[in-house]
N, C-alpha and C positions, 0 to 999 in steps of 0.2 A: 333629202328635205332637212330644212333647218332654217333659226332665226339669225338674221345677218343684220348688221346696219346699214344706211343708207342716207349719209347724211348724219343726221340727227334724229330722222325714224327706224325706227324698228320695220322691220319685214319677215314674211315670213314663204319659201319656195318650198312649192310641192308638186306633184303631179296627177291628175284626174282626169277623170271621163266626162267629153261633154254629153249633154242625152244624146245625140248623132254617133256618139259611140268613140268619136274621136279623142286621142289620148295628151291632153297638152300640159303644158308647164305653167306654174301659175305661180307669178310675185307679186305678194299681194300684201298692201300697207297695213299694220295694224294701227297707225293712229297715233303711238305711245312714243314718246322720246325717249332715248337712248339711256337709261338710268339703272340703277340693279333694280331696283324694285320692280320697273315695269321690263326688264328684259327677264324676270322673273315671271310676270306673267304670262308674258310674249310664249315663253318655252312652253307653261301650261295648257297654253291654246292650240301649238305643235305638238303635242301630246295627244290632245284630247281630237284633234285632227287626223293624224295617224291612224287612231284607236279608229275613227268611223272609213276610214279609207280600206287598212284591213277588213271590215266587219261589212262592209256593202253596205250603211251605212251612210255614208258623206254628203251634208245637204248644204251645198256652194253657200246658197242663199242666205241660209242660218247663220254665217261664221262671215261672211263677204257679203251682205245685200247689197252695197254700191262697188264692189269692186271691179275689176277690169275684166272677169268674163260674167261678169252678171248679167249683160244681154242673153246669151246662149243658154241663162235655166229659166226666165222669166216665162213665163205664160202668156201669150199673145190676150193683149188685156178685153179684146170682145168674147173672150171665152170664160172668163172669170166670172159669175153671178157673185151679188152682193152675199147674198145666203152661205155661197163657199165659204167667200172672203172673212168673213163673221167668224166662223166657225174656227180658221185655221187662224185665225186674228185672237181670239179670245184665249184658243189654247197654247199659243203663245205666252200670251199674259201675264204675270204673277200680281197676281189680285189678289184681296182678301176672299174667302167662298161664298160670302154673305154677299158682296160686293157682286161676285161674277152670279149670282142668283138672280142678284135684282136687275141687272144689265142682261139678262136673259131672259128675265120676265117681260121686263122692256122692248125686246127687239119681238117677241112673238107676238103681242099686244100692238104693238105702238110701229115700231122700224120692219120692220119682217111684212106683215102687209104691204109698208108703202115701197120699200126698197127691194126687200129680197129676189123679188124675179128680174131684178133690173140688173145688165151688165155694169161693171165698177166705172167704166169710162163713161157712161152714158149718164149719170148723175152728175146733176148741173146746181152750181148757188141758188138759183132761180127756184127750184124746184123745192131743196131744205127749206128756203124762205114759205113759200106756200103749206108747207109739209108744217111748219115750224105754227104758221098762223092759224092752222085748224082749228089746232091744240088750244092757243089763247080762249079763253071764257072757260074751258070745262077744264083745264088742271091751272095751279099757282106756277107763277115765273119760275119760281126757285126748280120744282118739279120737273117745269120742261127744261130749265137751262142744264141741272146737273145728273138727272136722270136719262134725258131722250137726248137732246141733242150734244150733250158732252160724249157719250159713247160712241155716236155718230161719227163724229166729228174727228176723234181721236181714229177712229178705222179705217177712214176713209185719208186722215193724216198718214198713217202707214201704210197703204196699199201708197199712197203718195212715196214715199221715201224708199218703198221697195221697188220705185220702177212700172209699178203697175197703171197707174194713170199718170196724164202727163202734167195736170196742174191741180191745184189741190183747195176745191171748192168750198171749203167754209175759211178761206182767205180771210174774207170782208166779214165774216157774219157776226155779231158781237152777242153780248147778253142781253135778254132782255128784262126789264126792271123787276124787283122783287119787292113785295111786302117785307117791312121791317117784321123781328123775331118777336113771336106773340110770347108779351112777356105781363104775365099776368101771377107774380108771386104773394104768398101770405105776408101780412105785415105782422111788428111787431105781437098785436094782440091775435090778430087770430092765430098766430101759429102757439101760441100761449094756452088758447080757447084747446084746438086739438091737443095738445100734450094733456091736459087737465083733464080733459074730456076720456083720453082714453085709459089715462089711470085710474078716473072714479069708475067707470063702466070695469075695472079687473082686466084691463088688458095692460098687462106689462109688459110681458116681447113686443108688442106690437106698438106699445109706447116709445120702447128704447128703439126700434128699427130709426121711428120717424125723430126720436133725438139725436140718431147716429148721423141719422141722412140729412137733417137739416145743419149739423154741426160742421160734415167734410164738403158737400157740394157734391157727390159721385153722380153718375150719368145714372138711370136707373138698369141700363146691364149691367156695370160695375158693380153697381150694389146687390142684386141676383148673384154674381160670380164670383161673390168676395169669399175667400175661402180662410180659413183658419189658419194657415200657413204664413198668409199676408197679413195678419196682424202681430206688430212689433212692438209688444209692451216696453220694455229696455228701451229703443230708442223712441217711443212715443210718435211712432208712423204708420202708416196704414199703407203696403205696398200695393197699387194699382200696377196690375197685370196682365189681368184678362177682362173680359165683356163678354153676359149673356146677348146671344145672337136671337131675331126673332123666333130664329126656327127651332129652337131650344137647346142647341149646341154651344160650345163657351170654344170663343174665340178671341183673337189679339184687342185689344181696345181701339179706338175709333182712329185714332190718328197717332205716331213716333211721338208727340207732347202729351199724349194721356197717357203712357207708360210714364208714371209719375210715384212720389211719396207724400201721401198727406198727413199733415200736421194733426195731432190727436190732444187735445187738452186733458185734464184731469176727469174731467168730470164725462167727457164723450170715452175715453179710458175706464174708467166705473161700467158706464154701460155695456162694454163688450164684457167685462168682465159677468157682470148678472147672465146676458146673452151666453155664453160661455158655459155656465150651471146650466143652461137649458138644453144646447144643441153641441154643444162641445166633446161629449162622446157619440154625438148621435152620428154623426158625418162632417166631411170635411168642411160642407158650405156653412155660414155663421147663419143667414136666416135660413128658415125652413117652415113649409105649408104645416096645414094642422093634421097629413098625410106625411109628415118627414117626408118629403121633396122640398128639390131647391123652388124656389119662387124663380116662376117664369114672366115674362113680358105682361100677357094677358090674365096671369094670377092677380099680378102688383096693380095693372089696373082696377081692376073686378073691386080690391079690397081697398085701393085707396079712394074709391068712389065711394065706398061703405065708413069708411072713416071719417070723410068729410063730411057727410049726411050725417052721421051721428055727431058730428061737433055744429049742424048747423051752420056750416061754410058751402059755398057757391061751390059748383064743380069746377075742376081746372085738372089736366092730363100732368099724371107724377110729374114730369119732367121738372114742373113748377117749383117743388123742391129744391132742385138746382140753380133754379133760377134765385128762389129762396136767401139760399143761403149768400149766392152774392150781393145782394140785394142790402140786405140786411146788416152784413158785413160791411161795404160800403157805406153804407148810410151810418154805422157807429163809430165811421171813422179811420179801417181796416186801412192799412196800405194797398194801394190796387194793385202793385208786383205780387203780395204776398197772394192776396186774394187769384188773381191772376193765376199764379205757379197750380195752387189748390184746385182750380177746377181743368186744370191741363192744356189752358192757351198756350196758342205758340208766342205771342208776345200781349203785353197789357195792353196793347193799341187794343187789339179782336176787343179787351173785358170792358174797354174807356169806350171805345164803339157801341159795344151793346147797351150797357148797363149808365151811362153819364149819366143820364136825365133822375137815376136812384142815388147821386150823390148828392148833398143836401148842399153844401156850397157850390155846385155848379148852378143852382136853382135859382141864386141872386143875379139878376142883369139890371140892379138900377146902381153898380158902383159902390154898396153900399158894404162890403166887405175891406174894399181899400181904404175908405174911410175911415173905418173903425182900426185897419191898423197902424193908419197915420196917426189915431189918436193915441194908440198904444204907445208909439213911438216917441211922440210929444209928452208923454205924461211922464214915461221913463227920463227922456231927458231933462225936466223939470225937476225930478226928485232927483237925478244926478249934483242937479246945480245949486238945490238948497243945501243939499248933506254939504258942499263945499264951501 
């Protein structure tokens, strides 16, 4: 068994047993071009295959799902139920624990009752579209798209790539129209009122929490999971490295772009210093409840409702403080690239699409901004002429 090059592609040679007991020679392509880095990766794969062959745990389809001998290892499509494939597919997939729990919940409530008892090969595009239509009106478009149809189609696509079904039934299924993100932020006056109320009601810890939150734009889970080791006073940065999941456990942030360093201004640093005097020696978490436990999503929602009622403000979910950060900073003229980076968006376009109507200059649709600039340019030229 060895790694060798055939043309520009690296291949792995080995011998294994087919399901019927025959021992055959395999010469499988890695799909990698022959260079130093890829050869090292192919040799690592070769060692892993050798180990599993010795241990009797070698699974051909795990290493070569589209290999030359794959047809001998694949189960007949009529024998594999969607429920069995769902469990196998999810076991193989690397996803966040919270995502796995959400998809399993979706499977139990929606996908399983509809498709779990069906053989994979019998699931058609028509059935998926009819299934989706039954969900419309009961659930939001974004929920149907991302939490139900997306994992269903991902599982079927992997079955297609694995050769378990002859056609991918979701090929022509597009996304449902989605309602725009519900943005109901606090304005400058409402935010000032909320902070003043918390200060007057002698709630300094809660005042500093809202103050810090409104100046950093963290997601609620990121705020709850914030630890003192993530507060870098020297570089004036807040290192976002984890989030509090709805289950109460700590996990990685929402996306890879969510792992970021947030700038903290001197006023925010002062608020952290005050908070450190309260909780710095009590626990690793920055914000603690009255019982000295880390904030959780349900607790934050309950307290946030109370704070808004205390200030005489209409209720909105805690995430609106994140929207408040974005809208007020953009309204104040901050650079949209900086705001996008603080929020952990993948690109400024996402920030632009979500908050464009809150940028004052974009509210002009009568050409006045252009005319104002032209007048400024004419004025500067006239001044220059007089000076000559």
